[in-house]
C-alpha positions as CSV (number, residue, x, y, z in Angstrom):
1,M,0.0,0.0,0.0
2,T,1.2,3.5,-0.8
3,Y,0.7,6.5,1.5
4,H,1.2,10.2,0.8
5,L,3.1,11.7,3.7
6,N,4.2,15.2,4.4
7,V,7.5,16.2,6.1
8,A,7.0,19.2,8.3
9,P,9.5,22.1,8.2
10,N,11.1,20.7,11.4
11,G,11.6,17.3,9.8
12,R,8.8,15.5,11.5
13,L,6.9,12.8,9.6
14,V,3.5,11.5,10.7
15,L,2.7,7.9,10.0
16,P,-1.0,7.0,9.6
17,A,-2.6,5.6,12.7
18,D,-3.5,2.3,11.0
19,V,0.2,1.8,10.0
20,R,1.4,2.5,13.5
21,K,-1.1,0.1,15.0
22,R,-0.2,-2.7,12.5
23,L,3.5,-2.3,13.2
24,G,3.1,-2.1,17.0
25,L,4.0,1.5,17.1
26,A,0.8,2.8,18.6
27,E,2.6,4.0,21.7
28,G,5.7,5.1,19.8
29,G,8.8,3.2,19.0
30,E,11.9,3.1,16.8
31,L,12.2,2.9,13.1
32,L,15.3,2.5,11.0
33,L,15.5,4.5,7.8
34,E,17.6,3.1,5.0
35,E,18.5,5.1,1.9
36,T,18.8,2.9,-1.2
37,S,19.3,3.6,-4.8
38,D,15.5,3.0,-5.2
39,G,14.6,5.5,-2.5
40,L,13.9,5.3,1.3
41,V,13.0,2.2,3.2
42,L,11.5,2.5,6.7
43,R,11.6,-0.7,8.9
44,T,10.9,-1.5,12.5
45,V,13.9,-2.9,14.4
46,A,12.3,-6.4,14.2
47,Q,11.8,-6.1,10.5
48,A,15.4,-4.9,10.0
49,V,16.7,-7.9,12.0
50,A,14.5,-10.3,10.0
51,H,15.8,-8.6,6.7
52,A,19.4,-9.0,7.8
53,Q,18.9,-12.6,8.8
54,A,17.3,-13.3,5.4
55,I,20.3,-11.8,3.6
56,A,22.7,-13.8,5.8
57,R,20.8,-17.0,5.0
58,L,21.3,-16.3,1.2
59,Y,25.0,-16.0,1.6
60,L,25.6,-18.7,4.2
61,A,23.2,-21.4,2.9
62,D,26.1,-23.6,1.8
63,R,27.9,-23.1,5.1
64,P,25.9,-24.8,7.9
65,D,28.9,-24.5,10.2
66,V,28.5,-20.7,10.3
67,S,26.5,-19.5,13.3
68,V,26.8,-17.3,16.2
69,D,27.3,-20.3,18.5
70,A,30.1,-21.6,16.2
71,F,31.7,-18.2,16.1
72,L,31.6,-17.9,19.9
73,A,33.0,-21.4,20.3
74,Q,35.9,-20.6,18.0
75,R,36.6,-17.4,19.8
76,R,36.7,-19.3,23.1
77,A,39.0,-21.9,21.6
78,D,41.3,-19.2,20.2
79,S,41.5,-17.4,23.5
80,G,42.2,-20.6,25.5
81,E,39.0,-20.4,27.5
């Protein structure tokens, strides 16, 4: 869905109430703004994490040994813990 939004002279942007409610931002919250070659992308923190995880899965699909747990285990082994 596309919304027409206005940016106030002080830089504030108002998100429609139905969007805020759907995203769990009814009481306020954080959004991440990404500038891409296609334009601007607004994401909630949860959406940004899910997006990063999806990208990581694409690049690491053939490396099942790559995980946070494996990384931490290797760091412990390297440091002699």
